[in-house]
C-alpha angles and dihedrals in degrees: 000000000000116000091217131030130174131171113220119177124219118250124250112268095224137044098261111179139146119276139182100294097208093048091046090052092050092049093046092047090054094046096047097034091236137123103247101140094112094051137262143217113256134208125179119195148076138267095274110130094240092058086067099212089162089058091050091055093046092049092047093048092049091048091050090052092057101034133079090212120094105204115158125233116239117195113193114201139058122343115278118270122236095269092052092048090053090051094049093055091056091070128072093228097060092121089062095051102094129188121205109190102163102057120150123217090258091050091049090055089051090050092057093045093048102041123105089217141339111243107202111161097163122173090217141344140195084229112319106240096179087069092059093039092053094046092049087053094053095255120139113238132218114188143149118292096233134086134308090023091054090049091056097038098042113170091333099075133073111232135217123196120265114264114283102236095205108094093224088060095058095097091046091054093047091049092050092049094045089054091055090047090053092049093054095045091049097047115136113252094254092050092046092051090049090053091048092050091050089051095050091049092046092050090059086080086071097049112126095223091048090049091052091049090052092050090051091048091049093052090048091050090052092049093047093050 
């Protein structure tokens, strides 16, 4: 057994920070040629099964069916595969499910700053960097209530249950997740700002300078003991 053990997180590899949300939406709308000025639901990830893009689309479609709001869904990552395209066309809101597959680093930062919320219901992750990136950018996060997502999100994320593997539970899971999405989108301004502040503070754990300071402190602790 090691005599000394310390967990130190890596730092974010870009300068993710909050921005003026309205200005970010206007810039992003112009760059992508989309109408995003009233907000949108964001997902960042690929077509790997554990990223659960199909779950994102099901949750979004369910939320749209019970909400008066008409926010689009923006999925940043590679183009959808054949199975995902089939799924999209099942739902009546397919025209408002948008894929952005050629997004620069600067545009990704704008996406986080402009989004109403990040919807990230992954089955599993190596770590789940979009959670930290979104929080550092002042974007509320909804993710799955299991590790490692809970380790990254801490008390600053809103959590949905892990996917119910039994096929007859699929609708129940979608309904539960859509309810959480609705709660976050409809937060009162004071509650939303509190959640954003918690996220920004939580994301400081993944600041590069902080990580380097922690590494230095750890080495000093080892030398001193």
